[in-house]
C-alpha positions in Angstrom: 56.6 127.2 67.6 59.0 130.0 66.4 61.4 127.4 65.2 58.7 125.6 63.3 57.5 128.9 61.8 61.0 129.7 60.7 62.2 126.4 59.4 59.2 124.1 59.2 58.0 121.4 61.6 60.3 118.8 60.1 63.2 120.9 61.4 62.0 120.6 65.0 64.1 118.2 67.0 64.9 118.2 70.7 68.5 118.9 69.8 67.7 121.8 67.5 65.2 123.2 70.1 67.9 123.0 72.8 70.4 124.7 70.5 67.9 127.5 69.8 67.2 128.0 73.5 70.9 127.8 74.4 70.5 124.7 76.6 71.4 121.0 76.2 68.7 118.9 74.6 68.6 116.6 77.6 67.5 119.5 79.9 64.3 119.9 77.8 63.1 116.6 79.3 62.7 118.3 82.6 59.8 120.2 81.0 58.3 117.8 78.4 58.2 114.0 78.4 59.4 113.9 74.8 58.8 115.2 71.3 55.2 113.9 71.2 54.5 115.8 74.4 56.0 118.9 72.8 53.9 118.5 69.7 50.7 118.0 71.7 51.5 121.2 73.6 52.2 123.1 70.3 48.9 121.9 68.8 47.1 123.0 71.9 48.6 126.5 71.8 47.8 126.9 68.1 44.2 125.8 68.6 43.9 128.3 71.4 44.7 131.1 68.9 41.6 130.3 66.9 38.6 132.6 67.7 35.9 130.6 69.5 32.2 131.0 69.0 30.7 133.5 71.5 27.2 133.8 72.8 24.7 135.9 70.9 26.2 135.2 67.4 24.2 133.3 64.9 25.7 129.7 64.6 26.4 130.1 60.9 28.3 133.4 61.5 30.1 131.8 64.4 31.3 128.9 62.3 32.3 131.2 59.5 34.3 133.4 61.8 36.0 130.4 63.3 36.9 129.0 59.9 38.4 132.4 58.8 40.2 132.7 62.1 41.7 129.2 61.7 43.0 130.1 58.2 44.6 133.2 59.6 46.3 131.1 62.3 47.5 128.6 59.7 48.9 131.5 57.6 51.1 132.4 60.7 51.9 128.8 61.4 51.9 126.9 58.1 52.8 123.6 59.8 49.8 123.7 62.2 46.9 122.3 60.1 48.8 119.0 59.6 49.9 118.9 63.2 46.5 119.5 64.6 44.9 117.1 62.2 47.3 114.3 63.4 46.8 114.8 67.1 43.8 114.2 69.3 42.3 117.0 71.5 44.0 116.5 74.8 45.1 119.9 76.2 42.9 122.6 77.7 43.0 124.8 74.6 41.9 121.9 72.3 39.2 120.7 74.7 37.9 124.2 75.1 37.8 124.6 71.3 35.9 121.4 70.8 33.5 122.2 73.7 32.7 125.8 72.5 32.2 124.7 68.8 29.9 121.8 69.8 28.1 124.1 72.3 27.4 126.7 69.6 26.0 124.0 67.3 23.9 122.4 70.1 22.5 125.8 71.1 21.5 126.4 67.5 19.3 123.3 67.7 21.4 120.6 66.1 21.1 117.1 67.8 24.3 115.9 69.5 25.0 113.5 66.6 24.5 116.1 63.9 26.6 118.6 65.9 29.4 116.1 66.1 29.2 115.4 62.4 29.0 119.1 61.5 32.1 119.8 63.7 34.0 117.0 61.9 32.9 118.1 58.4 33.8 121.7 59.0 37.2 121.0 60.6 38.0 118.4 57.9 37.3 121.0 55.3 39.3 123.8 57.1 42.4 121.7 57.8 42.2 119.8 54.5 41.8 123.0 52.5 44.7 124.6 54.1 47.0 121.5 53.6 46.0 121.2 50.0 46.1 124.9 49.2 49.5 125.3 50.8 50.8 122.4 48.6 49.4 124.2 45.5 50.5 127.7 46.6 53.0 129.3 44.2 54.0 132.0 46.7 53.3 135.7 46.7 56.0 136.6 44.2 54.6 134.4 41.5 52.2 135.9 38.9 49.3 133.3 39.0 48.2 134.3 35.5 51.7 133.5 34.1 51.7 130.2 36.1 48.3 129.2 34.5 49.7 130.1 31.1 52.8 127.9 31.7 50.4 125.0 32.6 48.6 125.6 29.3 51.8 125.7 27.4 52.9 122.4 29.0 49.7 120.5 28.0 50.1 118.7 24.7 47.5 119.9 22.1 44.2 118.1 22.6 45.3 116.3 25.8 43.6 116.9 29.1 40.8 119.1 27.7 39.2 119.7 31.1 42.4 120.8 32.7 43.1 123.0 29.7 39.7 124.6 29.9 40.0 125.4 33.7 43.6 126.7 33.2 42.4 128.9 30.4 39.6 130.3 32.5 42.0 130.8 35.5 44.5 132.6 33.3 41.8 135.0 32.1 40.4 135.7 35.6 42.4 134.3 38.5 40.7 133.7 41.8 42.3 133.9 45.2 42.4 131.4 48.0 39.9 133.3 50.1 37.2 133.1 47.3 37.9 129.4 46.8 37.8 128.7 50.6 34.6 130.7 51.0 32.9 128.7 48.2 33.4 125.4 49.9 32.7 126.8 53.4 29.3 128.2 52.2 28.4 124.9 50.6 28.9 123.1 54.0 27.2 125.8 56.0 24.2 125.9 53.6 23.9 122.1 53.8 24.0 122.2 57.6 21.3 125.0 57.5 19.0 122.7 55.5 19.5 119.9 58.1 18.6 122.3 60.9 15.5 123.5 59.1 
């Protein structure tokens, strides 16, 4: 996980991991069956870092806390959203995560089918948002107002009027990723609340 945090998940090979640990790559196979096994274990460990719903908390607040916690985990491990999204829940951390989230939704009164769909909708949004936002992210050192103005300058006069309008608005009053994330999350949670009612 440290190697992936430092250099990206694409840099993770058994040879590089062995070098980082000061052992021959072949000796790693005494501990994992192969790279897929290693990736499954990494996904399980990352999911275990996400705050799980606890008893006594309103389901909506529990889902909101879980979503925010997942984003915090993904900020520590930028590669994790894509990895988790590509693997099935198989380890104890992942299975506990799924069980607790479904349990909170079932306890709130959702039917099993709607609880499963709500879980998938929320996780699709959380993981998808993180993957898309990270691909759009300009980095902390970039002035987002200047970046929006550069986009405006690159648009030929009269072309792409909707893009120009949004870039103009963004240049005047930039919005952060937390506000954008909260906007979509609240839409989903409000929609689920209407189903519950």
